[in-house]
C-alpha positions in Angstrom: -24.3 8.8 3.0 -22.9 7.7 -0.3 -19.2 8.2 -1.4 -20.1 11.2 -3.7 -21.6 13.1 -0.8 -18.7 12.3 1.5 -16.2 13.5 -1.1 -18.2 16.7 -1.6 -18.3 17.3 2.1 -14.5 16.7 2.4 -13.7 19.0 -0.5 -16.0 21.7 1.1 -13.8 21.5 4.2 -10.4 21.6 2.3 -9.7 17.8 2.3 -8.5 15.7 -0.6 -10.1 12.2 -0.7 -7.9 9.3 -1.9 -9.1 5.8 -2.3 -6.6 3.2 -3.3 -7.0 -0.6 -3.7 -4.1 -1.6 -1.6 -1.0 0.0 0.0 1.7 -0.9 2.5 -0.1 1.3 5.0 -2.4 4.3 4.8 -0.1 6.2 7.1 3.0 5.5 4.9 1.0 6.6 1.9 -0.1 9.8 3.7 3.4 10.6 4.7 4.7 10.3 1.1 1.7 12.3 -0.2 2.4 15.2 2.2 6.0 15.5 1.0 4.6 17.2 -2.2 1.1 18.2 -1.1 0.7 19.9 2.3 -3.0 19.6 2.6 -5.7 17.9 4.6 -6.3 14.4 3.3 -8.3 11.3 3.9 -6.7 8.1 2.6 -8.7 4.9 2.5 -7.7 1.5 1.2 -9.3 -1.9 0.8 -6.1 -3.7 2.1 -2.8 -2.9 3.8 0.1 -5.2 3.3 2.3 -3.8 6.2 -0.2 -2.2 8.6 1.2 -1.2 12.0 -0.5 -0.9 15.4 0.7 0.9 18.4 4.3 0.5 19.4 5.2 -1.1 16.0 2.9 -4.1 16.5 1.8 -5.8 13.4 -1.8 -4.9 12.3 -3.5 -7.5 10.2 -5.3 -5.6 7.4 -7.0 -8.2 5.1 -9.3 -7.3 2.3 -12.9 -6.6 3.4 -12.5 -3.9 6.1 -12.0 -0.2 6.2 -8.5 1.1 6.6 -7.9 4.8 6.6 -5.7 7.7 7.8 -6.9 11.2 8.2 -4.3 14.0 8.1 -5.3 17.4 9.3 -3.1 20.5 9.2 -3.5 21.9 12.6 -1.9 23.9 15.4 -2.8 21.5 18.1 0.1 21.0 20.5 1.7 17.5 20.1 0.8 16.6 23.7 -2.9 17.1 22.9 -3.0 14.9 19.8 -4.1 11.8 21.6 -7.2 13.7 23.0 -8.1 14.9 19.5 -7.8 11.3 18.2 -10.0 9.9 20.9 -12.7 12.4 20.3 -12.6 11.6 16.5 -12.7 7.9 17.1 -15.7 8.1 19.5 -17.6 10.3 16.9 -16.8 7.8 14.1 -17.9 4.8 16.2 -21.2 6.5 17.2 -22.0 7.3 13.6 -21.2 3.7 12.5 -23.3 2.2 15.2 -26.2 4.5 14.3 -25.8 3.2 10.7 -26.1 -0.3 12.0 -22.4 -1.4 11.9 -21.3 -3.8 14.7 -18.0 -5.1 16.0 -16.0 -1.9 15.4 -12.4 -2.1 16.2 -9.9 0.8 16.0 -6.1 0.7 16.3 
């Protein structure tokens, strides 16, 4: 699926798509974006300069991989967010494997 089709699908489902060359972190970018625009978004970047992993660990985010954050307005209780994230990651991983992508790592 090409980028134009992805953007069209996202817009159809009330998402903004933002692609930037580099940022400190896609999550930081998303948080700042949401201060003025409370809307579903997908933020993708080619490079993060201050990516973070779980528990504040450094996340190496060099050029050449995919770094993104997906922000969805929802009414899911906070205690269920982890389950939602895992379902999303498994779906993304399966799709990428079906497209022939190998060595997929999620943080």
